[in-house]
C-alpha positions in Angstrom: 38.0 -35.0 7.1 37.8 -31.5 5.3 41.2 -30.3 4.2 42.3 -26.9 2.7 45.3 -27.4 0.7 46.1 -23.6 0.9 46.2 -23.0 4.6 46.8 -26.7 5.7 43.7 -26.4 8.0 41.7 -29.6 8.4 38.4 -30.3 10.2 37.2 -33.6 11.4 33.5 -34.4 11.0 31.4 -37.5 12.1 31.0 -40.2 9.5 27.6 -40.2 7.5 24.9 -42.3 9.1 24.9 -44.6 6.0 28.1 -46.0 4.5 28.4 -47.7 1.2 31.3 -48.8 -0.9 30.7 -46.4 -3.9 30.6 -42.8 -2.6 31.8 -39.4 -3.1 31.4 -35.8 -1.7 31.4 -32.1 -2.3 32.4 -29.3 0.0 30.3 -26.0 -0.4 30.8 -22.7 1.3 27.9 -22.0 3.5 28.5 -18.3 4.1 25.5 -16.2 2.8 26.4 -13.6 0.2 29.9 -15.1 -0.2 31.7 -14.4 -3.5 33.8 -17.6 -3.0 37.0 -15.7 -3.6 38.9 -15.9 -0.4 36.5 -17.8 1.9 39.0 -20.0 3.9 37.9 -21.2 7.4 34.2 -20.2 7.1 31.1 -22.4 7.7 30.7 -25.3 5.1 28.2 -27.8 3.8 29.5 -31.3 3.1 27.3 -33.2 0.5 27.8 -37.0 0.6 26.4 -39.2 -2.1 26.7 -43.0 -2.3 25.2 -46.1 -3.9 24.2 -49.2 -2.0 23.9 -52.9 -2.9 20.1 -52.6 -3.2 20.3 -50.5 -6.3 19.6 -47.3 -4.4 21.5 -44.1 -4.4 21.2 -41.6 -1.6 22.6 -38.1 -0.3 22.7 -36.3 2.8 24.3 -33.0 3.9 26.5 -32.3 6.9 26.5 -28.6 8.2 29.5 -27.4 10.1 27.4 -25.0 12.0 24.9 -27.5 13.4 27.4 -30.4 13.4 24.7 -32.7 12.3 23.9 -34.7 9.3 20.5 -34.1 7.3 17.9 -36.6 6.6 18.5 -38.9 3.6 17.3 -38.4 0.2 17.2 -41.5 -2.0 16.4 -42.8 -5.5 16.3 -46.2 -7.0 19.2 -46.3 -9.2 20.7 -49.2 -11.2 24.2 -47.7 -11.5 27.0 -46.8 -9.1 28.3 -43.3 -8.4 32.1 -42.8 -9.0 34.6 -41.6 -6.5 35.2 -38.4 -8.6 34.7 -34.9 -7.9 31.1 -33.5 -8.7 30.2 -30.4 -10.6 28.2 -27.6 -9.1 25.9 -25.6 -11.4 24.0 -23.0 -9.7 22.0 -24.8 -6.8 22.6 -28.3 -8.3 25.4 -30.8 -7.9 26.1 -33.4 -10.7 27.9 -36.7 -10.3 29.3 -39.1 -12.9 28.2 -42.8 -12.7 29.7 -45.9 -14.0 32.2 -44.3 -16.4 30.0 -41.6 -17.5 27.2 -43.8 -18.7 24.7 -42.1 -16.3 24.5 -38.8 -14.3 23.1 -38.4 -10.8 21.6 -35.0 -10.0 21.2 -33.6 -6.5 19.1 -30.4 -6.1 20.6 -28.8 -2.9 17.5 -26.5 -2.2 15.0 -29.3 -2.6 17.1 -32.1 -1.1 16.1 -34.3 -4.0 17.9 -36.9 -6.2 17.2 -37.5 -9.9 19.0 -39.1 -12.8 19.6 -37.8 -16.3 21.2 -39.6 -19.4 24.5 -38.3 -20.8 25.0 -37.5 -24.5 25.2 -40.5 -26.8 28.5 -41.8 -25.9 29.0 -45.4 -27.6 32.0 -46.9 -25.7 33.6 -43.5 -24.9 34.2 -42.3 -21.3 32.9 -38.6 -20.7 33.5 -36.1 -17.9 31.2 -33.5 -16.5 32.0 -29.9 -17.1 30.4 -26.4 -17.3 29.2 -25.3 -20.6 29.9 -22.0 -22.2 26.8 -20.4 -20.9 27.3 -21.5 -17.3 24.9 -24.6 -17.6 25.7 -28.3 -17.5 28.1 -29.6 -20.1 29.9 -32.9 -21.0 33.0 -33.6 -22.9 33.9 -36.9 -24.7 37.0 -38.1 -26.8 36.3 -39.5 -30.1 38.3 -40.0 -33.3 41.2 -37.8 -31.9 38.8 -35.0 -31.1 37.2 -33.6 -28.0 33.4 -33.4 -28.4 31.8 -30.7 -26.0 28.2 -31.0 -25.3 25.7 -28.6 -23.7 22.3 -29.3 -21.9 19.4 -27.2 -23.2 15.9 -27.0 -22.5 14.0 -27.2 -25.8 10.9 -25.2 -26.8 8.7 -28.1 -25.6 10.3 -27.7 -22.1 12.2 -31.0 -22.4 15.9 -31.1 -21.6 18.2 -32.3 -24.4 21.8 -32.5 -25.3 23.4 -30.6 -28.1 26.9 -30.8 -29.5 28.4 -27.3 -29.1 32.2 -27.6 -30.0 34.7 -30.0 -31.5 38.4 -29.6 -30.6 40.8 -31.6 -32.7 43.8 -33.4 -31.0 46.1 -33.8 -34.0 48.4 -31.2 -32.6 48.9 -33.2 -29.5 49.9 -36.3 -31.4 52.8 -34.4 -32.9 54.5 -34.4 -29.5 54.5 -38.2 -29.2 53.3 -41.4 -30.9 50.5 -40.7 -33.5 48.7 -43.9 -32.2 48.5 -42.6 -28.6 44.9 -42.7 -27.0 43.7 -39.8 -25.0 41.4 -39.7 -22.0 39.7 -36.8 -20.3 40.9 -36.6 -16.7 39.2 -33.6 -15.3 37.7 -30.1 -15.6 38.5 -26.9 -13.7 35.4 -24.9 -13.2 36.0 -21.1 -13.3 39.3 -21.6 -15.2 37.2 -23.5 -18.0 40.2 -25.8 -18.5 40.2 -29.5 -19.4 42.8 -32.0 -18.4 43.6 -34.6 -20.9 46.0 -37.6 -20.3 47.9 -40.3 -22.0 50.9 -42.3 -21.5 53.2 -39.4 -22.3 51.7 -37.0 -19.7 48.9 -34.9 -18.7 48.0 -31.6 -20.7 45.6 -28.7 -20.0 43.5 -27.1 -22.8 42.0 -23.7 -21.8 38.9 -23.7 -23.8 38.4 -20.0 -24.3 42.1 -19.1 -25.4 42.9 -22.5 -26.9 46.3 -22.5 -24.9 47.8 -25.9 -24.3 50.2 -26.8 -21.5 51.9 -29.8 -20.3 51.7 -30.5 -16.6 53.6 -33.6 -16.1 55.4 -36.5 -18.0 53.0 -39.3 -16.5 49.4 -40.0 -17.3 46.7 -40.0 -14.7 43.2 -41.4 -14.9 41.7 -38.7 -12.7 42.9 -35.0 -11.9 41.2 -33.1 -9.0 41.8 -29.4 -9.7 42.0 -27.0 -6.9 41.6 -23.2 -7.3 43.0 -20.6 -4.9 42.9 -17.0 -4.9 45.6 -14.5 -3.7 44.0 -11.6 -1.8 46.7 -9.0 -1.0 46.7 -6.7 1.9 45.3 -3.3 0.9 47.6 -0.6 2.1 45.9 2.7 2.9 48.2 5.7 2.0 47.7 8.8 4.3 49.6 12.0 3.2 52.0 13.2 5.9 50.8 16.4 7.7 52.8 19.4 6.8 55.6 20.5 9.0 55.1 23.3 11.3 57.2 26.5 10.4 
């Protein structure tokens, strides 16, 4: 089922031709030229990604216009995809695998799967995010700081990770126990906001302004951000015709 939380509309679609235990999906607007500001109820694509018991991951795409699933794209992959939201960067979807130890990349236009390694993590758990320049980014928590990484293409044409920013979390420990451990719980693309969680609640950090807000008093392992836009009716003003003498 595809559900729109704003309108309450939901649509039923047939299950994928292949079902596996580890799976996730992404819903994409399929309207050509759409600015994705107020595109409720239009045609959509559903990208479904899963990992099977035979160390293979696969992807297929459902079109609401044709009512059919595409052929399967697959790759040998010795890690499992997590049931978390993917990240769309241009025409590519990225999915976190095995607590951030691997990243599965799906090229929508080419209908191809590939894998990339995350930044050096050690034992930390990271999340996918959009970098400051609109490319692929990654975030981890280490030593009471958030480390932000960006994916670059070097002069030799090889992709690599570079540490782009460090955000200290000492100010958050002032509101609770200094020994608290923080975990990254989600990222809101467009708002450029990170969700961070601990036993005292979930906080948001707006990366551009540095503004911090507390959302709730309970901690959550995963936050699924949903962005919506208010489009007001445009009133057309017409001057009244002058009264006749």
